[in-house]
C-alpha positions in Angstrom: 14.0 -31.2 -28.7 16.7 -28.9 -27.5 15.0 -26.0 -29.5 11.7 -26.5 -27.7 13.4 -26.6 -24.3 15.3 -23.4 -25.2 12.1 -21.7 -26.4 10.2 -22.6 -23.3 13.0 -21.2 -21.2 12.9 -18.0 -23.1 9.2 -17.6 -22.8 9.4 -18.4 -19.2 12.1 -16.0 -18.4 10.5 -13.1 -20.3 7.2 -13.6 -18.8 8.8 -13.4 -15.3 10.8 -10.4 -16.2 7.7 -8.5 -17.2 5.9 -9.5 -14.1 8.9 -8.4 -12.0 8.9 -5.0 -13.7 5.2 -4.5 -12.9 5.6 -5.2 -9.3 8.5 -2.6 -9.0 6.6 -0.1 -10.8 3.7 -0.2 -8.2 5.8 0.0 -5.1 6.2 3.5 -3.5 9.2 4.6 -1.8 8.3 4.5 1.9 10.8 7.3 2.6 8.5 9.7 0.7 5.5 8.7 2.7 4.7 10.8 5.8 2.4 9.8 8.5 1.4 12.3 11.2 0.5 12.8 13.9 2.2 9.8 15.3 0.8 8.9 17.9 -2.7 9.8 16.6 -5.8 10.5 18.6 -8.7 11.4 16.1 -7.2 11.4 12.6 -4.0 10.1 10.8 -2.8 12.1 7.7 -0.8 10.2 5.0 1.2 12.4 2.6 3.4 11.5 -0.4 0.9 9.2 -2.1 0.0 9.1 -5.8 -3.3 10.6 -6.7 -5.9 8.0 -7.9 -9.6 7.5 -8.3 -10.3 4.3 -6.4 -7.7 3.4 -3.6 -8.5 0.6 -1.0 -7.4 1.7 2.5 -7.1 -0.9 5.1 -6.3 -0.5 8.9 -5.2 -3.7 10.5 -4.4 -4.2 14.3 -1.2 -5.8 15.6 -2.5 -9.3 14.9 -3.2 -8.6 11.2 -7.0 -8.1 11.6 -8.6 -5.6 9.4 -10.4 -3.1 11.8 -11.3 -0.4 9.2 -11.6 -0.6 5.4 -12.3 2.3 2.9 -12.5 2.9 -0.7 -11.6 6.5 -1.5 -10.2 8.8 -4.1 -6.6 10.2 -3.2 -6.4 13.8 -4.0 -3.5 16.3 -3.5 -1.2 13.3 -2.8 -2.7 12.9 0.6 -5.5 11.2 2.6 -6.8 11.9 6.2 -8.0 8.6 7.9 -10.4 8.9 10.9 -9.2 6.7 13.8 -11.0 8.0 16.8 -12.9 4.8 17.2 -9.8 2.6 17.4 -8.4 1.2 20.7 -5.0 2.3 21.8 -2.1 0.4 20.1 0.0 -0.1 17.0 -1.8 -0.3 13.5 -0.8 -0.8 9.9 -2.1 1.3 7.1 -2.4 -0.5 3.8 -3.2 1.4 0.7 -3.7 -0.4 -2.7 -4.4 1.0 -6.1 -3.3 0.5 -9.7 -0.8 3.3 -9.1 0.7 2.1 -5.7 1.1 -0.2 -2.9 1.9 1.3 0.5 2.3 -0.2 4.0 3.1 1.9 7.0 2.5 1.9 10.7 1.1 4.4 13.2 0.3 4.3 16.9 -3.1 5.2 18.2 -3.0 7.1 21.6 
């Protein structure tokens, strides 16, 4: 019985360690991400991203409501997001792809 308990503990620990490693691998160092201009009027440029074929880009307002949603290819480690239609305020940019997960803020003037 002790062997079964030990075996279960080892399998559980290994599976959680692998999941933890995967999460760390996907996170991007926020210090490398540059968002400009900030405040923005018509477009927000995001630099320091990893290139990928199919990234989900979400813009959410201060309440967490998604106000814009895109699915784009990231080239040259950068994207340009049109924001002219947004009201003045603080917004969160969320970029998800198999290569990365990024969250950063910007202000729309």
